[in-house]
C-alpha positions as CSV (number, residue, x, y, z in Angstrom):
1,M,19.2,1.0,-5.1
2,A,15.5,1.8,-4.4
3,E,14.0,1.0,-1.0
4,L,11.8,-2.1,-0.9
5,S,8.8,-2.1,1.4
6,I,6.4,-5.1,1.8
7,I,3.2,-5.4,3.8
8,V,1.4,-8.8,4.0
9,V,-2.4,-8.1,3.5
10,F,-3.6,-11.7,3.2
11,D,-2.3,-14.9,4.9
12,N,-3.5,-17.9,6.9
13,K,-2.4,-16.2,10.2
14,T,-2.5,-12.6,11.4
15,L,0.0,-10.7,13.5
16,K,-2.5,-8.1,14.5
17,P,-5.8,-8.8,16.2
18,D,-7.9,-6.4,14.1
19,L,-6.8,-8.0,10.8
20,V,-8.5,-11.1,9.4
21,P,-6.6,-14.2,8.5
22,D,-7.8,-16.6,5.8
23,W,-6.3,-19.3,3.6
24,G,-4.4,-17.6,0.8
25,F,-1.8,-15.0,0.2
26,A,-1.4,-11.4,-0.9
27,C,1.1,-8.6,-0.2
28,V,1.6,-5.0,-1.3
29,I,5.0,-4.0,-2.4
30,W,6.5,-0.5,-2.9
31,F,9.6,-0.4,-5.1
32,G,11.1,2.0,-7.6
33,G,8.2,4.4,-7.5
34,R,5.6,1.7,-8.2
35,T,3.0,0.1,-5.9
36,I,2.4,-3.6,-6.7
37,L,-0.2,-6.0,-5.3
38,F,1.2,-9.5,-5.5
39,D,-1.7,-12.0,-5.5
40,T,-5.2,-11.2,-4.2
41,G,-6.0,-13.9,-1.7
42,A,-9.1,-16.1,-1.6
43,N,-11.7,-13.5,-0.6
44,G,-11.9,-9.9,-1.9
45,E,-13.9,-8.6,1.0
46,I,-11.2,-9.7,3.5
47,L,-8.4,-8.4,1.2
48,L,-10.0,-5.0,0.9
49,D,-10.9,-4.8,4.6
50,N,-7.3,-5.7,5.7
51,M,-5.9,-3.1,3.2
52,K,-8.2,-0.5,4.6
53,K,-7.2,-1.2,8.2
54,L,-3.5,-1.0,7.1
55,S,-4.3,2.4,5.4
56,I,-3.6,1.1,2.0
57,D,-5.8,2.7,-0.7
58,P,-6.6,0.3,-3.6
59,V,-6.5,3.4,-5.9
60,D,-2.8,3.7,-5.2
61,I,-2.0,0.3,-6.7
62,E,-0.6,0.5,-10.2
63,V,0.3,-3.2,-10.9
64,V,-1.2,-6.5,-9.9
65,A,0.9,-9.6,-10.4
66,L,-0.7,-13.0,-10.0
67,S,1.4,-16.0,-9.2
68,H,-0.9,-18.7,-10.4
69,A,-4.5,-19.5,-11.1
70,H,-5.6,-21.1,-7.8
71,W,-8.6,-19.6,-5.9
72,D,-6.6,-18.8,-2.8
73,H,-4.3,-16.4,-4.8
74,A,-6.6,-15.0,-7.5
75,N,-10.2,-15.0,-6.3
76,G,-9.9,-11.5,-4.8
77,L,-9.1,-10.0,-8.2
78,G,-12.7,-9.0,-9.1
79,S,-13.4,-7.3,-5.8
80,F,-10.1,-5.4,-6.2
81,L,-10.9,-4.3,-9.7
82,E,-14.2,-2.9,-8.6
83,K,-12.2,-0.4,-6.5
84,N,-9.4,0.2,-9.0
85,S,-9.3,-1.0,-12.6
86,N,-6.7,1.5,-13.7
87,I,-4.0,-1.1,-13.5
88,T,-1.9,-3.6,-15.4
89,V,-2.3,-7.2,-14.5
90,Y,0.7,-9.5,-15.0
91,L,-0.2,-13.2,-15.0
92,P,1.1,-16.4,-16.5
93,K,-0.2,-16.9,-20.1
94,S,-1.7,-20.2,-19.1
95,F,-4.2,-18.5,-16.8
96,P,-7.8,-19.4,-17.6
97,E,-9.4,-17.0,-20.1
98,A,-12.1,-16.2,-17.5
99,Y,-9.6,-14.2,-15.3
100,K,-8.2,-12.4,-18.3
101,S,-11.7,-11.5,-19.6
102,E,-12.8,-10.3,-16.2
103,A,-9.8,-8.0,-15.9
104,R,-10.3,-6.6,-19.4
105,S,-14.0,-6.1,-18.8
106,F,-13.1,-3.7,-16.0
107,G,-10.8,-1.8,-18.3
108,A,-7.5,-3.2,-16.9
109,I,-4.6,-4.0,-19.1
110,V,-3.6,-7.7,-19.1
111,E,0.0,-8.7,-19.8
112,E,0.6,-12.4,-20.2
113,I,3.9,-13.7,-18.9
114,G,5.8,-16.5,-20.7
115,Q,9.5,-16.2,-20.4
116,G,11.4,-14.8,-17.4
117,G,13.1,-11.5,-17.4
118,E,12.9,-7.9,-16.3
119,L,9.5,-6.3,-16.0
120,F,10.6,-2.9,-14.8
121,E,13.9,-1.6,-13.6
122,G,15.1,-3.8,-10.8
123,V,11.9,-6.0,-10.9
124,F,12.1,-9.5,-12.5
125,T,9.7,-12.3,-13.1
126,T,10.8,-16.0,-13.1
127,G,8.5,-16.4,-16.1
128,E,5.8,-19.1,-16.3
129,M,7.4,-22.1,-14.5
130,K,6.0,-25.6,-14.9
131,G,4.7,-27.6,-11.9
132,I,1.4,-28.9,-10.6
133,I,0.2,-25.6,-12.1
134,E,2.1,-23.0,-14.0
135,E,3.4,-20.2,-11.7
136,Q,5.5,-17.1,-11.7
137,A,7.4,-15.5,-8.8
138,L,8.8,-11.9,-8.6
139,T,12.3,-10.8,-7.7
140,F,13.4,-7.3,-6.6
141,K,17.0,-6.0,-6.8
142,T,18.0,-4.3,-3.5
143,S,21.3,-3.1,-2.1
144,G,21.4,-6.3,0.1
145,G,20.7,-8.7,-2.7
146,M,17.6,-10.0,-4.5
147,V,14.3,-10.5,-2.7
148,V,12.2,-13.3,-4.1
149,I,8.4,-13.3,-3.5
150,T,6.5,-16.5,-4.3
151,G,2.8,-17.5,-4.2
152,C,2.7,-21.3,-3.5
153,A,5.9,-22.5,-5.2
154,H,4.2,-25.4,-7.0
155,P,7.2,-25.7,-9.4
156,G,9.4,-26.2,-6.3
157,I,10.7,-23.5,-4.1
158,V,14.3,-24.4,-4.8
159,N,13.7,-24.4,-8.5
160,I,12.1,-20.9,-8.2
161,V,15.0,-19.5,-6.2
162,R,17.5,-21.1,-8.6
163,T,15.7,-19.6,-11.6
164,A,15.6,-16.2,-10.0
165,K,19.3,-16.3,-9.3
166,E,20.1,-17.4,-12.8
167,I,18.0,-14.6,-14.4
168,T,19.4,-11.8,-12.2
169,G,22.9,-13.1,-11.6
170,E,22.6,-11.7,-8.0
171,S,22.8,-13.1,-4.5
172,I,19.5,-13.8,-2.7
173,H,18.8,-11.7,0.4
174,L,15.3,-13.0,1.2
175,V,12.8,-15.5,0.1
176,L,9.2,-14.8,1.2
177,G,5.9,-16.6,0.5
178,G,4.5,-20.0,0.2
179,F,7.1,-22.8,0.0
180,H,4.5,-25.6,-0.6
181,F,5.3,-28.1,2.2
182,P,9.0,-28.7,1.4
183,P,11.2,-31.4,2.9
184,Q,13.7,-30.4,5.5
185,S,16.5,-30.8,2.9
186,V,15.3,-27.6,1.3
187,V,17.2,-25.7,4.0
188,D,20.5,-27.2,2.7
189,S,19.5,-26.1,-0.8
190,F,18.8,-22.6,0.4
191,R,22.2,-22.5,2.1
192,E,23.9,-23.7,-1.1
193,L,22.1,-21.0,-3.1
194,G,23.2,-18.4,-0.6
195,V,19.8,-17.4,0.7
196,Q,20.4,-15.1,3.6
197,K,16.9,-14.8,5.1
198,A,13.8,-17.0,5.0
199,A,10.1,-16.0,5.4
200,P,7.9,-19.0,4.7
201,C,4.2,-18.6,5.1
202,H,0.8,-19.7,3.7
203,C,1.1,-23.2,2.2
204,S,4.6,-23.9,3.7
205,G,3.3,-26.1,6.5
206,D,4.0,-26.0,10.2
207,D,6.9,-28.4,9.9
208,A,8.6,-26.1,7.4
209,L,8.0,-23.1,9.6
210,G,9.6,-25.0,12.4
211,F,12.8,-26.3,10.7
212,F,13.4,-23.0,8.9
213,H,13.0,-21.1,12.2
214,Q,15.5,-23.4,13.8
215,A,18.0,-23.3,10.9
216,Y,17.8,-19.6,10.3
217,G,17.4,-18.2,13.8
218,D,17.5,-14.4,13.7
219,D,17.4,-14.6,9.9
220,Y,14.0,-16.2,10.0
221,I,11.1,-13.8,9.6
222,E,7.6,-14.7,10.9
223,I,4.9,-13.8,8.4
224,G,1.2,-13.0,8.9
225,V,-1.3,-10.4,8.0
226,G,0.1,-7.0,9.0
227,K,3.8,-8.0,8.7
228,E,5.9,-5.1,7.4
229,I,9.4,-5.6,5.9
230,V,11.6,-2.7,4.8
231,I,14.9,-3.2,3.0
232,E,16.8,-0.1,2.2
């Protein structure tokens, strides 16, 4: 199995004083020889500044995957494309045409996601899931199990995890990202689905951070700008 490395580059909170927090989410993922930017946050200037301070060169990014078409996850795209347009952008097919046209105007390739399935070897999308807004999440196959990365989980975090598990047929090692203010009963659902580690952030809400931390203990991962996770 390939090593999976994740660095959070945009989030509501920061874990390092020199990095800037803001409402939204983005992370950079290294897996299987590819470098992926998942979401672009609300502000391209903050996104690029945090990446620079973390020694991440935009030119090294090969793939951008956008979870959904809300400003706090997609508004940094244009600023990023000014630095690197030699990429493929994977986004739900329901995305507004303005985002697709902007990406193509820079010369990027746009791939519209409908059904779930494997994007690359060991990398899966849940497909465009219905909710308050259509959304996709990504899943990575590691030696310890699948790692699910979500933007805001508007279709429901449990639905997303269940879909990822059905598509891959694998156990879930970690779920990271926005859980969208879930009820406490979501912990029981995570346990039933065999989720080993939880890393809620962004739009999960303080209550959810609290009850996940209490329930998962050492298997709870605090997230903020600058957080690095490596799974071998």
